[in-house]
PDBQT receptor file of N, H, CA, C and O in Angstrom, charges set to zero:
ATOM      1  N   UNK A   1      -9.008 -10.488  -3.826  1.00  0.00    +0.000 N 
ATOM      2  CA  UNK A   1      -7.908 -10.062  -3.328  1.00  0.00    +0.000 C 
ATOM      3  C   UNK A   1      -6.848 -11.156  -3.737  1.00  0.00    +0.000 C 
ATOM      4  O   UNK A   1      -7.042 -12.346  -3.489  1.00  0.00    +0.000 OA
ATOM      5  N   UNK A   2      -5.625 -10.654  -4.429  1.00  0.00    +0.000 N 
ATOM      6  H   UNK A   2      -5.468  -9.688  -4.631  1.00  0.00    +0.000 HD
ATOM      7  CA  UNK A   2      -4.756 -11.533  -4.669  1.00  0.00    +0.000 C 
ATOM      8  C   UNK A   2      -3.788 -11.280  -4.038  1.00  0.00    +0.000 C 
ATOM      9  O   UNK A   2      -3.464 -10.098  -3.925  1.00  0.00    +0.000 OA
ATOM     10  N   UNK A   3      -2.949 -12.393  -3.370  1.00  0.00    +0.000 N 
ATOM     11  H   UNK A   3      -3.213 -13.353  -3.461  1.00  0.00    +0.000 HD
ATOM     12  CA  UNK A   3      -1.770 -12.340  -2.584  1.00  0.00    +0.000 C 
ATOM     13  C   UNK A   3      -0.882 -12.527  -3.311  1.00  0.00    +0.000 C 
ATOM     14  O   UNK A   3      -1.094 -13.390  -4.163  1.00  0.00    +0.000 OA
ATOM     15  N   UNK A   4       0.346 -11.911  -3.326  1.00  0.00    +0.000 N 
ATOM     16  H   UNK A   4       0.519 -11.210  -2.634  1.00  0.00    +0.000 HD
ATOM     17  CA  UNK A   4       1.585 -12.077  -4.180  1.00  0.00    +0.000 C 
ATOM     18  C   UNK A   4       2.581 -12.699  -3.412  1.00  0.00    +0.000 C 
ATOM     19  O   UNK A   4       3.541 -13.262  -3.938  1.00  0.00    +0.000 OA
ATOM     20  N   UNK A   5       2.387 -12.623  -2.028  1.00  0.00    +0.000 N 
ATOM     21  H   UNK A   5       1.607 -12.166  -1.601  1.00  0.00    +0.000 HD
ATOM     22  CA  UNK A   5       3.549 -12.947  -1.139  1.00  0.00    +0.000 C 
ATOM     23  C   UNK A   5       4.022 -14.248  -1.420  1.00  0.00    +0.000 C 
ATOM     24  O   UNK A   5       5.244 -14.397  -1.418  1.00  0.00    +0.000 OA
ATOM     25  N   UNK A   6       3.216 -15.331  -1.689  1.00  0.00    +0.000 N 
ATOM     26  H   UNK A   6       2.223 -15.210  -1.691  1.00  0.00    +0.000 HD
ATOM     27  CA  UNK A   6       3.722 -16.656  -2.125  1.00  0.00    +0.000 C 
ATOM     28  C   UNK A   6       4.721 -16.706  -3.329  1.00  0.00    +0.000 C 
ATOM     29  O   UNK A   6       5.718 -17.427  -3.312  1.00  0.00    +0.000 OA
ATOM     30  N   UNK A   7       4.397 -15.919  -4.336  1.00  0.00    +0.000 N 
ATOM     31  H   UNK A   7       3.587 -15.334  -4.350  1.00  0.00    +0.000 HD
ATOM     32  CA  UNK A   7       5.258 -15.833  -5.562  1.00  0.00    +0.000 C 
ATOM     33  C   UNK A   7       6.417 -15.206  -5.267  1.00  0.00    +0.000 C 
ATOM     34  O   UNK A   7       7.487 -15.572  -5.755  1.00  0.00    +0.000 OA
ATOM     35  N   UNK A   8       6.307 -14.225  -4.457  1.00  0.00    +0.000 N 
ATOM     36  H   UNK A   8       5.438 -13.928  -4.061  1.00  0.00    +0.000 HD
ATOM     37  CA  UNK A   8       7.495 -13.320  -4.202  1.00  0.00    +0.000 C 
ATOM     38  C   UNK A   8       8.450 -14.081  -3.189  1.00  0.00    +0.000 C 
ATOM     39  O   UNK A   8       9.655 -13.895  -3.360  1.00  0.00    +0.000 OA
ATOM     40  N   UNK A   9       8.122 -14.774  -2.332  1.00  0.00    +0.000 N 
ATOM     41  H   UNK A   9       7.143 -14.925  -2.193  1.00  0.00    +0.000 HD
ATOM     42  CA  UNK A   9       8.745 -15.807  -1.418  1.00  0.00    +0.000 C 
ATOM     43  C   UNK A   9       9.498 -16.802  -2.192  1.00  0.00    +0.000 C 
ATOM     44  O   UNK A   9      10.713 -16.985  -2.102  1.00  0.00    +0.000 OA
ATOM     45  N   UNK A  10       8.671 -17.440  -2.971  1.00  0.00    +0.000 N 
ATOM     46  H   UNK A  10       7.685 -17.292  -3.043  1.00  0.00    +0.000 HD
ATOM     47  CA  UNK A  10       9.396 -18.602  -3.869  1.00  0.00    +0.000 C 
ATOM     48  C   UNK A  10      10.634 -18.009  -4.638  1.00  0.00    +0.000 C 
ATOM     49  O   UNK A  10      11.748 -18.527  -4.556  1.00  0.00    +0.000 OA
ATOM     50  N   UNK A  11      10.387 -16.978  -5.332  1.00  0.00    +0.000 N 
ATOM     51  H   UNK A  11       9.482 -16.558  -5.399  1.00  0.00    +0.000 HD
ATOM     52  CA  UNK A  11      11.206 -16.209  -5.986  1.00  0.00    +0.000 C 
ATOM     53  C   UNK A  11      12.674 -15.638  -5.010  1.00  0.00    +0.000 C 
ATOM     54  O   UNK A  11      13.762 -15.372  -5.521  1.00  0.00    +0.000 OA
ATOM     55  N   UNK A  12      12.436 -15.572  -3.909  1.00  0.00    +0.000 N 
ATOM     56  H   UNK A  12      11.552 -15.788  -3.494  1.00  0.00    +0.000 HD
ATOM     57  CA  UNK A  12      13.259 -14.987  -2.960  1.00  0.00    +0.000 C 
ATOM     58  C   UNK A  12      14.126 -16.383  -2.570  1.00  0.00    +0.000 C 
ATOM     59  O   UNK A  12      15.342 -16.505  -2.717  1.00  0.00    +0.000 OA
ATOM     60  N   UNK A  13      13.336 -17.259  -2.115  1.00  0.00    +0.000 N 
ATOM     61  H   UNK A  13      12.348 -17.160  -1.996  1.00  0.00    +0.000 HD
ATOM     62  CA  UNK A  13      14.063 -18.689  -1.725  1.00  0.00    +0.000 C 
ATOM     63  C   UNK A  13      14.903 -19.166  -2.858  1.00  0.00    +0.000 C 
ATOM     64  O   UNK A  13      16.047 -19.575  -2.661  1.00  0.00    +0.000 OA
ATOM     65  N   UNK A  14      14.320 -19.118  -4.126  1.00  0.00    +0.000 N 
ATOM     66  H   UNK A  14      13.390 -18.785  -4.286  1.00  0.00    +0.000 HD
ATOM     67  CA  UNK A  14      15.023 -19.840  -5.157  1.00  0.00    +0.000 C 
ATOM     68  C   UNK A  14      16.333 -19.006  -5.754  1.00  0.00    +0.000 C 
ATOM     69  O   UNK A  14      17.309 -19.518  -6.303  1.00  0.00    +0.000 OA
ATOM     70  N   UNK A  15      16.128 -17.722  -5.531  1.00  0.00    +0.000 N 
ATOM     71  H   UNK A  15      15.335 -17.306  -5.085  1.00  0.00    +0.000 HD
ATOM     72  CA  UNK A  15      17.089 -16.972  -6.175  1.00  0.00    +0.000 C 
ATOM     73  C   UNK A  15      18.219 -16.307  -5.169  1.00  0.00    +0.000 C 
ATOM     74  O   UNK A  15      19.290 -15.824  -5.538  1.00  0.00    +0.000 OA
ATOM     75  N   UNK A  16      17.733 -16.394  -3.820  1.00  0.00    +0.000 N 
ATOM     76  H   UNK A  16      16.863 -16.786  -3.521  1.00  0.00    +0.000 HD
ATOM     77  CA  UNK A  16      18.758 -15.893  -2.574  1.00  0.00    +0.000 C 
ATOM     78  C   UNK A  16      18.711 -14.328  -2.595  1.00  0.00    +0.000 C 
ATOM     79  O   UNK A  16      19.430 -13.685  -1.831  1.00  0.00    +0.000 OA
ATOM     80  N   UNK A  17      17.889 -13.742  -3.446  1.00  0.00    +0.000 N 
ATOM     81  H   UNK A  17      17.305 -14.265  -4.067  1.00  0.00    +0.000 HD
ATOM     82  CA  UNK A  17      17.678 -12.199  -3.470  1.00  0.00    +0.000 C 
ATOM     83  C   UNK A  17      16.823 -11.665  -2.423  1.00  0.00    +0.000 C 
ATOM     84  O   UNK A  17      15.768 -12.240  -2.155  1.00  0.00    +0.000 OA
ATOM     85  N   UNK A  18      17.180 -10.638  -1.823  1.00  0.00    +0.000 N 
ATOM     86  H   UNK A  18      18.037 -10.172  -2.042  1.00  0.00    +0.000 HD
ATOM     87  CA  UNK A  18      16.218  -9.796  -0.896  1.00  0.00    +0.000 C 
ATOM     88  C   UNK A  18      15.303  -9.080  -1.651  1.00  0.00    +0.000 C 
ATOM     89  O   UNK A  18      15.657  -8.542  -2.700  1.00  0.00    +0.000 OA
ATOM     90  N   UNK A  19      14.051  -9.007  -1.196  1.00  0.00    +0.000 N 
ATOM     91  H   UNK A  19      13.763  -9.444  -0.344  1.00  0.00    +0.000 HD
ATOM     92  CA  UNK A  19      12.991  -8.305  -2.167  1.00  0.00    +0.000 C 
ATOM     93  C   UNK A  19      12.527  -6.913  -1.321  1.00  0.00    +0.000 C 
ATOM     94  O   UNK A  19      12.009  -5.912  -1.817  1.00  0.00    +0.000 OA
ATOM     95  N   UNK A  20      12.868  -7.146   0.112  1.00  0.00    +0.000 N 
ATOM     96  H   UNK A  20      13.289  -7.959   0.514  1.00  0.00    +0.000 HD
ATOM     97  CA  UNK A  20      12.628  -6.103   1.149  1.00  0.00    +0.000 C 
ATOM     98  C   UNK A  20      13.922  -5.347   1.727  1.00  0.00    +0.000 C 
ATOM     99  O   UNK A  20      14.997  -5.899   1.956  1.00  0.00    +0.000 OA
ATOM    100  N   UNK A  21      13.704  -4.328   1.873  1.00  0.00    +0.000 N 
ATOM    101  H   UNK A  21      12.830  -3.879   1.687  1.00  0.00    +0.000 HD
ATOM    102  CA  UNK A  21      14.820  -3.438   2.701  1.00  0.00    +0.000 C 
ATOM    103  C   UNK A  21      15.917  -2.937   1.793  1.00  0.00    +0.000 C 
ATOM    104  O   UNK A  21      16.096  -3.302   0.631  1.00  0.00    +0.000 OA
ATOM    105  N   UNK A  22      16.707  -1.957   2.545  1.00  0.00    +0.000 N 
ATOM    106  H   UNK A  22      16.562  -1.661   3.489  1.00  0.00    +0.000 HD
ATOM    107  CA  UNK A  22      17.696  -1.423   1.720  1.00  0.00    +0.000 C 
ATOM    108  C   UNK A  22      19.268  -1.304   2.693  1.00  0.00    +0.000 C 
ATOM    109  O   UNK A  22      19.253  -1.522   3.905  1.00  0.00    +0.000 OA
ATOM    110  N   UNK A  23      20.316  -1.001   2.088  1.00  0.00    +0.000 N 
ATOM    111  H   UNK A  23      20.328  -0.824   1.104  1.00  0.00    +0.000 HD
ATOM    112  CA  UNK A  23      21.370  -1.165   2.881  1.00  0.00    +0.000 C 
ATOM    113  C   UNK A  23      21.772  -2.161   3.976  1.00  0.00    +0.000 C 
ATOM    114  O   UNK A  23      22.006  -3.360   3.824  1.00  0.00    +0.000 OA
ATOM    115  N   UNK A  24      21.808  -1.419   5.142  1.00  0.00    +0.000 N 
ATOM    116  H   UNK A  24      21.617  -0.445   5.265  1.00  0.00    +0.000 HD
ATOM    117  CA  UNK A  24      22.032  -2.326   6.413  1.00  0.00    +0.000 C 
ATOM    118  C   UNK A  24      20.569  -3.072   7.031  1.00  0.00    +0.000 C 
ATOM    119  O   UNK A  24      20.495  -3.803   8.019  1.00  0.00    +0.000 OA
ATOM    120  N   UNK A  25      19.510  -2.662   6.164  1.00  0.00    +0.000 N 
ATOM    121  H   UNK A  25      19.571  -2.068   5.361  1.00  0.00    +0.000 HD
ATOM    122  CA  UNK A  25      18.350  -3.331   6.475  1.00  0.00    +0.000 C 
ATOM    123  C   UNK A  25      17.734  -4.099   5.605  1.00  0.00    +0.000 C 
ATOM    124  O   UNK A  25      16.503  -4.102   5.591  1.00  0.00    +0.000 OA
ATOM    125  N   UNK A  26      18.543  -4.976   4.625  1.00  0.00    +0.000 N 
ATOM    126  H   UNK A  26      19.543  -4.974   4.636  1.00  0.00    +0.000 HD
ATOM    127  CA  UNK A  26      17.975  -5.887   3.700  1.00  0.00    +0.000 C 
ATOM    128  C   UNK A  26      17.064  -6.972   4.526  1.00  0.00    +0.000 C 
ATOM    129  O   UNK A  26      17.403  -7.341   5.650  1.00  0.00    +0.000 OA
ATOM    130  N   UNK A  27      16.111  -7.360   4.002  1.00  0.00    +0.000 N 
ATOM    131  H   UNK A  27      15.835  -7.061   3.089  1.00  0.00    +0.000 HD
ATOM    132  CA  UNK A  27      15.265  -8.346   4.503  1.00  0.00    +0.000 C 
ATOM    133  C   UNK A  27      14.168  -7.923   5.224  1.00  0.00    +0.000 C 
ATOM    134  O   UNK A  27      13.409  -8.777   5.684  1.00  0.00    +0.000 OA
ATOM    135  N   UNK A  28      13.914  -6.517   5.436  1.00  0.00    +0.000 N 
ATOM    136  H   UNK A  28      14.531  -5.824   5.063  1.00  0.00    +0.000 HD
ATOM    137  CA  UNK A  28      12.845  -5.951   6.471  1.00  0.00    +0.000 C 
ATOM    138  C   UNK A  28      12.445  -4.669   5.748  1.00  0.00    +0.000 C 
ATOM    139  O   UNK A  28      13.186  -4.071   4.969  1.00  0.00    +0.000 OA
ATOM    140  N   UNK A  29      11.225  -4.307   6.071  1.00  0.00    +0.000 N 
ATOM    141  H   UNK A  29      10.623  -4.794   6.705  1.00  0.00    +0.000 HD
ATOM    142  CA  UNK A  29      10.604  -3.135   5.781  1.00  0.00    +0.000 C 
ATOM    143  C   UNK A  29      10.156  -3.125   4.146  1.00  0.00    +0.000 C 
ATOM    144  O   UNK A  29      10.093  -4.211   3.571  1.00  0.00    +0.000 OA
ATOM    145  N   UNK A  30       9.950  -2.293   3.655  1.00  0.00    +0.000 N 
ATOM    146  H   UNK A  30      10.002  -1.411   4.122  1.00  0.00    +0.000 HD
ATOM    147  CA  UNK A  30       9.459  -2.007   2.185  1.00  0.00    +0.000 C 
ATOM    148  C   UNK A  30       9.986  -2.653   1.071  1.00  0.00    +0.000 C 
ATOM    149  O   UNK A  30      11.200  -2.851   1.040  1.00  0.00    +0.000 OA
ATOM    150  N   UNK A  31       9.214  -3.046   0.068  1.00  0.00    +0.000 N 
ATOM    151  H   UNK A  31       8.227  -2.885   0.092  1.00  0.00    +0.000 HD
ATOM    152  CA  UNK A  31       9.885  -3.572  -1.066  1.00  0.00    +0.000 C 
ATOM    153  C   UNK A  31      11.130  -2.870  -1.454  1.00  0.00    +0.000 C 
ATOM    154  O   UNK A  31      11.252  -1.671  -1.204  1.00  0.00    +0.000 OA
ATOM    155  N   UNK A  32      12.166  -3.618  -2.116  1.00  0.00    +0.000 N 
ATOM    156  H   UNK A  32      12.067  -4.592  -2.319  1.00  0.00    +0.000 HD
ATOM    157  CA  UNK A  32      13.181  -3.023  -2.605  1.00  0.00    +0.000 C 
ATOM    158  C   UNK A  32      12.978  -2.727  -4.014  1.00  0.00    +0.000 C 
ATOM    159  O   UNK A  32      11.846  -2.912  -4.459  1.00  0.00    +0.000 OA
ATOM    160  N   UNK A  33      13.930  -2.279  -4.822  1.00  0.00    +0.000 N 
ATOM    161  H   UNK A  33      14.850  -2.129  -4.460  1.00  0.00    +0.000 HD
ATOM    162  CA  UNK A  33      13.813  -1.893  -6.241  1.00  0.00    +0.000 C 
ATOM    163  C   UNK A  33      13.234  -3.280  -6.879  1.00  0.00    +0.000 C 
ATOM    164  O   UNK A  33      12.172  -3.302  -7.501  1.00  0.00    +0.000 OA
ATOM    165  N   UNK A  34      14.003  -4.379  -6.672  1.00  0.00    +0.000 N 
ATOM    166  H   UNK A  34      14.866  -4.361  -6.167  1.00  0.00    +0.000 HD
ATOM    167  CA  UNK A  34      13.824  -5.783  -7.170  1.00  0.00    +0.000 C 
ATOM    168  C   UNK A  34      12.542  -6.270  -6.792  1.00  0.00    +0.000 C 
ATOM    169  O   UNK A  34      11.913  -6.935  -7.615  1.00  0.00    +0.000 OA
ATOM    170  N   UNK A  35      11.997  -6.006  -5.522  1.00  0.00    +0.000 N 
ATOM    171  H   UNK A  35      12.508  -5.465  -4.854  1.00  0.00    +0.000 HD
ATOM    172  CA  UNK A  35      10.863  -6.456  -5.112  1.00  0.00    +0.000 C 
ATOM    173  C   UNK A  35       9.627  -5.686  -5.861  1.00  0.00    +0.000 C 
ATOM    174  O   UNK A  35       8.685  -6.395  -6.216  1.00  0.00    +0.000 OA
ATOM    175  N   UNK A  36       9.577  -4.489  -6.083  1.00  0.00    +0.000 N 
ATOM    176  H   UNK A  36      10.342  -3.913  -5.795  1.00  0.00    +0.000 HD
ATOM    177  CA  UNK A  36       8.656  -3.831  -6.771  1.00  0.00    +0.000 C 
ATOM    178  C   UNK A  36       8.796  -4.108  -8.273  1.00  0.00    +0.000 C 
ATOM    179  O   UNK A  36       7.782  -4.029  -8.967  1.00  0.00    +0.000 OA
ATOM    180  N   UNK A  37       9.943  -4.418  -8.814  1.00  0.00    +0.000 N 
ATOM    181  H   UNK A  37      10.766  -4.482  -8.250  1.00  0.00    +0.000 HD
ATOM    182  CA  UNK A  37      10.147  -5.035 -10.291  1.00  0.00    +0.000 C 
ATOM    183  C   UNK A  37       9.368  -6.378 -10.415  1.00  0.00    +0.000 C 
ATOM    184  O   UNK A  37       8.639  -6.671 -11.362  1.00  0.00    +0.000 OA
ATOM    185  N   UNK A  38       9.624  -7.155  -9.324  1.00  0.00    +0.000 N 
ATOM    186  H   UNK A  38      10.216  -6.917  -8.554  1.00  0.00    +0.000 HD
ATOM    187  CA  UNK A  38       9.111  -8.622  -9.488  1.00  0.00    +0.000 C 
ATOM    188  C   UNK A  38       7.611  -8.428  -9.308  1.00  0.00    +0.000 C 
ATOM    189  O   UNK A  38       6.866  -8.926 -10.152  1.00  0.00    +0.000 OA
ATOM    190  N   UNK A  39       7.118  -7.772  -8.318  1.00  0.00    +0.000 N 
ATOM    191  H   UNK A  39       7.723  -7.368  -7.632  1.00  0.00    +0.000 HD
ATOM    192  CA  UNK A  39       5.740  -7.483  -8.273  1.00  0.00    +0.000 C 
ATOM    193  C   UNK A  39       5.039  -7.133  -9.378  1.00  0.00    +0.000 C 
ATOM    194  O   UNK A  39       4.057  -7.759  -9.777  1.00  0.00    +0.000 OA
ATOM    195  N   UNK A  40       5.537  -6.068  -9.946  1.00  0.00    +0.000 N 
ATOM    196  H   UNK A  40       6.334  -5.560  -9.621  1.00  0.00    +0.000 HD
ATOM    197  CA  UNK A  40       4.981  -5.542 -11.400  1.00  0.00    +0.000 C 
ATOM    198  C   UNK A  40       4.917  -6.570 -12.621  1.00  0.00    +0.000 C 
ATOM    199  O   UNK A  40       4.150  -6.499 -13.581  1.00  0.00    +0.000 OA
ATOM    200  N   UNK A  41       5.780  -7.432 -12.403  1.00  0.00    +0.000 N 
ATOM    201  H   UNK A  41       6.403  -7.489 -11.623  1.00  0.00    +0.000 HD
ATOM    202  CA  UNK A  41       5.838  -8.407 -13.541  1.00  0.00    +0.000 C 
ATOM    203  C   UNK A  41       5.239  -9.808 -13.322  1.00  0.00    +0.000 C 
ATOM    204  O   UNK A  41       5.061 -10.721 -14.127  1.00  0.00    +0.000 OA
ATOM    205  N   UNK A  42       4.994  -9.726 -12.094  1.00  0.00    +0.000 N 
ATOM    206  H   UNK A  42       5.138  -8.984 -11.440  1.00  0.00    +0.000 HD
ATOM    207  CA  UNK A  42       4.251 -11.205 -11.481  1.00  0.00    +0.000 C 
ATOM    208  C   UNK A  42       2.878 -11.263 -12.331  1.00  0.00    +0.000 C 
ATOM    209  O   UNK A  42       2.352 -12.336 -12.626  1.00  0.00    +0.000 OA
ATOM    210  N   UNK A  43       2.410 -10.151 -12.653  1.00  0.00    +0.000 N 
ATOM    211  H   UNK A  43       2.837  -9.279 -12.413  1.00  0.00    +0.000 HD
ATOM    212  CA  UNK A  43       1.112 -10.140 -13.440  1.00  0.00    +0.000 C 
ATOM    213  C   UNK A  43       0.760 -11.218 -14.454  1.00  0.00    +0.000 C 
ATOM    214  O   UNK A  43      -0.311 -11.779 -14.687  1.00  0.00    +0.000 OA
ATOM    215  N   UNK A  44       2.045 -11.352 -15.020  1.00  0.00    +0.000 N 
ATOM    216  H   UNK A  44       2.915 -10.897 -14.831  1.00  0.00    +0.000 HD
ATOM    217  CA  UNK A  44       1.956 -12.488 -16.240  1.00  0.00    +0.000 C 
ATOM    218  C   UNK A  44       1.577 -13.744 -15.500  1.00  0.00    +0.000 C 
ATOM    219  O   UNK A  44       0.705 -14.483 -15.956  1.00  0.00    +0.000 OA
ATOM    220  N   UNK A  45       2.132 -13.979 -14.501  1.00  0.00    +0.000 N 
ATOM    221  H   UNK A  45       2.840 -13.378 -14.131  1.00  0.00    +0.000 HD
ATOM    222  CA  UNK A  45       1.995 -15.528 -13.871  1.00  0.00    +0.000 C 
ATOM    223  C   UNK A  45       0.830 -15.418 -12.911  1.00  0.00    +0.000 C 
ATOM    224  O   UNK A  45       0.198 -16.460 -12.734  1.00  0.00    +0.000 OA
ATOM    225  N   UNK A  46       0.400 -14.234 -12.202  1.00  0.00    +0.000 N 
ATOM    226  H   UNK A  46       0.913 -13.388 -12.346  1.00  0.00    +0.000 HD
ATOM    227  CA  UNK A  46      -0.531 -14.188 -10.993  1.00  0.00    +0.000 C 
ATOM    228  C   UNK A  46      -1.741 -13.490 -11.595  1.00  0.00    +0.000 C 
ATOM    229  O   UNK A  46      -2.676 -14.209 -11.948  1.00  0.00    +0.000 OA
ATOM    230  N   UNK A  47      -1.837 -12.110 -11.761  1.00  0.00    +0.000 N 
ATOM    231  H   UNK A  47      -1.077 -11.526 -11.474  1.00  0.00    +0.000 HD
ATOM    232  CA  UNK A  47      -2.653 -11.186 -12.065  1.00  0.00    +0.000 C 
ATOM    233  C   UNK A  47      -3.633 -11.681 -13.072  1.00  0.00    +0.000 C 
ATOM    234  O   UNK A  47      -4.805 -11.922 -12.786  1.00  0.00    +0.000 OA
ATOM    235  N   UNK A  48      -3.110 -11.827 -14.278  1.00  0.00    +0.000 N 
ATOM    236  H   UNK A  48      -2.158 -11.631 -14.511  1.00  0.00    +0.000 HD
ATOM    237  CA  UNK A  48      -3.811 -11.913 -15.548  1.00  0.00    +0.000 C 
ATOM    238  C   UNK A  48      -4.627 -13.347 -15.444  1.00  0.00    +0.000 C 
ATOM    239  O   UNK A  48      -5.789 -13.243 -15.837  1.00  0.00    +0.000 OA
ATOM    240  N   UNK A  49      -4.311 -14.446 -15.066  1.00  0.00    +0.000 N 
ATOM    241  H   UNK A  49      -3.367 -14.530 -14.746  1.00  0.00    +0.000 HD
ATOM    242  CA  UNK A  49      -4.885 -15.516 -14.907  1.00  0.00    +0.000 C 
ATOM    243  C   UNK A  49      -6.043 -15.302 -13.892  1.00  0.00    +0.000 C 
ATOM    244  O   UNK A  49      -7.205 -15.616 -14.149  1.00  0.00    +0.000 OA
ATOM    245  N   UNK A  50      -5.667 -14.779 -12.795  1.00  0.00    +0.000 N 
ATOM    246  H   UNK A  50      -4.724 -14.524 -12.586  1.00  0.00    +0.000 HD
ATOM    247  CA  UNK A  50      -6.587 -14.500 -11.639  1.00  0.00    +0.000 C 
ATOM    248  C   UNK A  50      -7.754 -13.514 -12.076  1.00  0.00    +0.000 C 
ATOM    249  O   UNK A  50      -8.866 -13.554 -11.550  1.00  0.00    +0.000 OA
ATOM    250  N   UNK A  51      -7.437 -12.711 -12.987  1.00  0.00    +0.000 N 
ATOM    251  H   UNK A  51      -6.534 -12.679 -13.415  1.00  0.00    +0.000 HD
ATOM    252  CA  UNK A  51      -8.412 -11.586 -13.315  1.00  0.00    +0.000 C 
ATOM    253  C   UNK A  51      -9.451 -12.298 -14.599  1.00  0.00    +0.000 C 
ATOM    254  O   UNK A  51     -10.591 -11.900 -14.839  1.00  0.00    +0.000 OA
ATOM    255  N   UNK A  52      -8.848 -13.266 -15.222  1.00  0.00    +0.000 N 
ATOM    256  H   UNK A  52      -7.922 -13.589 -15.026  1.00  0.00    +0.000 HD
ATOM    257  CA  UNK A  52      -9.485 -13.894 -16.193  1.00  0.00    +0.000 C 
ATOM    258  C   UNK A  52     -10.572 -14.694 -15.401  1.00  0.00    +0.000 C 
ATOM    259  O   UNK A  52     -11.759 -14.505 -15.667  1.00  0.00    +0.000 OA
ATOM    260  N   UNK A  53     -10.196 -15.577 -14.442  1.00  0.00    +0.000 N 
ATOM    261  H   UNK A  53      -9.232 -15.730 -14.226  1.00  0.00    +0.000 HD
ATOM    262  CA  UNK A  53     -11.040 -16.550 -13.683  1.00  0.00    +0.000 C 
ATOM    263  C   UNK A  53     -12.115 -15.633 -12.913  1.00  0.00    +0.000 C 
ATOM    264  O   UNK A  53     -13.291 -15.995 -12.920  1.00  0.00    +0.000 OA
ATOM    265  N   UNK A  54     -11.807 -14.675 -12.374  1.00  0.00    +0.000 N 
ATOM    266  H   UNK A  54     -10.852 -14.381 -12.368  1.00  0.00    +0.000 HD
ATOM    267  CA  UNK A  54     -12.621 -13.878 -11.345  1.00  0.00    +0.000 C 
ATOM    268  C   UNK A  54     -13.840 -13.308 -12.378  1.00  0.00    +0.000 C 
ATOM    269  O   UNK A  54     -15.014 -13.338 -12.009  1.00  0.00    +0.000 OA
ATOM    270  N   UNK A  55     -13.497 -12.853 -13.537  1.00  0.00    +0.000 N 
ATOM    271  H   UNK A  55     -12.543 -12.829 -13.837  1.00  0.00    +0.000 HD
ATOM    272  CA  UNK A  55     -14.263 -12.066 -14.539  1.00  0.00    +0.000 C 
ATOM    273  C   UNK A  55     -15.156 -13.091 -15.215  1.00  0.00    +0.000 C 
ATOM    274  O   UNK A  55     -16.301 -12.792 -15.554  1.00  0.00    +0.000 OA
ATOM    275  N   UNK A  56     -14.603 -14.388 -15.426  1.00  0.00    +0.000 N 
ATOM    276  H   UNK A  56     -13.673 -14.631 -15.151  1.00  0.00    +0.000 HD
ATOM    277  CA  UNK A  56     -15.592 -15.213 -16.296  1.00  0.00    +0.000 C 
ATOM    278  C   UNK A  56     -16.506 -15.921 -15.250  1.00  0.00    +0.000 C 
ATOM    279  O   UNK A  56     -17.558 -16.423 -15.645  1.00  0.00    +0.000 OA
ATOM    280  N   UNK A  57     -16.175 -15.980 -14.011  1.00  0.00    +0.000 N 
ATOM    281  H   UNK A  57     -15.320 -15.572 -13.690  1.00  0.00    +0.000 HD
ATOM    282  CA  UNK A  57     -17.198 -16.410 -12.906  1.00  0.00    +0.000 C 
ATOM    283  C   UNK A  57     -18.162 -15.334 -12.341  1.00  0.00    +0.000 C 
ATOM    284  O   UNK A  57     -19.067 -15.657 -11.571  1.00  0.00    +0.000 OA
ATOM    285  N   UNK A  58     -17.969 -14.119 -12.710  1.00  0.00    +0.000 N 
ATOM    286  H   UNK A  58     -17.234 -13.857 -13.335  1.00  0.00    +0.000 HD
ATOM    287  CA  UNK A  58     -18.960 -12.936 -12.572  1.00  0.00    +0.000 C 
ATOM    288  C   UNK A  58     -20.165 -13.212 -13.150  1.00  0.00    +0.000 C 
ATOM    289  O   UNK A  58     -20.242 -13.594 -14.318  1.00  0.00    +0.000 OA
ATOM    290  N   UNK A  59     -21.267 -13.030 -12.327  1.00  0.00    +0.000 N 
ATOM    291  H   UNK A  59     -21.205 -12.720 -11.379  1.00  0.00    +0.000 HD
ATOM    292  CA  UNK A  59     -22.725 -13.171 -12.816  1.00  0.00    +0.000 C 
ATOM    293  C   UNK A  59     -22.859 -11.833 -13.493  1.00  0.00    +0.000 C 
ATOM    294  O   UNK A  59     -22.349 -10.858 -12.941  1.00  0.00    +0.000 OA
ATOM    295  N   UNK A  60     -23.560 -11.679 -14.749  1.00  0.00    +0.000 N 
ATOM    296  H   UNK A  60     -23.975 -12.471 -15.198  1.00  0.00    +0.000 HD
ATOM    297  CA  UNK A  60     -23.916 -10.370 -15.150  1.00  0.00    +0.000 C 
ATOM    298  C   UNK A  60     -24.818  -9.700 -14.337  1.00  0.00    +0.000 C 
ATOM    299  O   UNK A  60     -25.759 -10.340 -13.867  1.00  0.00    +0.000 OA
ATOM    300  N   UNK A  61     -24.675  -8.364 -14.058  1.00  0.00    +0.000 N 
ATOM    301  H   UNK A  61     -23.910  -7.844 -14.440  1.00  0.00    +0.000 HD
ATOM    302  CA  UNK A  61     -25.522  -7.501 -13.417  1.00  0.00    +0.000 C 
ATOM    303  C   UNK A  61     -26.707  -6.948 -13.723  1.00  0.00    +0.000 C 
ATOM    304  O   UNK A  61     -26.810  -7.108 -14.940  1.00  0.00    +0.000 OA
ATOM    305  N   UNK A  62     -27.658  -6.393 -13.328  1.00  0.00    +0.000 N 
ATOM    306  H   UNK A  62     -27.574  -6.263 -12.340  1.00  0.00    +0.000 HD
ATOM    307  CA  UNK A  62     -29.070  -5.595 -14.030  1.00  0.00    +0.000 C 
ATOM    308  C   UNK A  62     -28.480  -4.784 -15.074  1.00  0.00    +0.000 C 
ATOM    309  O   UNK A  62     -27.380  -4.241 -14.977  1.00  0.00    +0.000 OA
ATOM    310  N   UNK A  63     -29.217  -4.723 -16.031  1.00  0.00    +0.000 N 
ATOM    311  H   UNK A  63     -30.111  -5.164 -16.110  1.00  0.00    +0.000 HD
ATOM    312  CA  UNK A  63     -29.117  -3.880 -17.406  1.00  0.00    +0.000 C 
ATOM    313  C   UNK A  63     -29.256  -2.340 -16.730  1.00  0.00    +0.000 C 
ATOM    314  O   UNK A  63     -29.970  -2.101 -15.756  1.00  0.00    +0.000 OA
ATOM    315  N   UNK A  64     -28.535  -1.465 -17.351  1.00  0.00    +0.000 N 
ATOM    316  H   UNK A  64     -27.954  -1.658 -18.142  1.00  0.00    +0.000 HD
ATOM    317  CA  UNK A  64     -28.796  -0.063 -16.984  1.00  0.00    +0.000 C 
ATOM    318  C   UNK A  64     -28.980   0.856 -18.050  1.00  0.00    +0.000 C 
ATOM    319  O   UNK A  64     -29.202   2.043 -17.810  1.00  0.00    +0.000 OA
TER     320      UNK A  64
């Protein structure tokens, strides 16, 4: 499992942008458009290195 929350929270803290909610409900609920955008682009900083590490540590399975 890869947790994006720390990356998203750091961005929100540093930028002052809300990544959850809409209209009068900023800061709560589902990701906003910006939250989805950032999560999608976080793969460059998070998902790609995480997958590389996870797959390189994986033991080869039995031949089929």
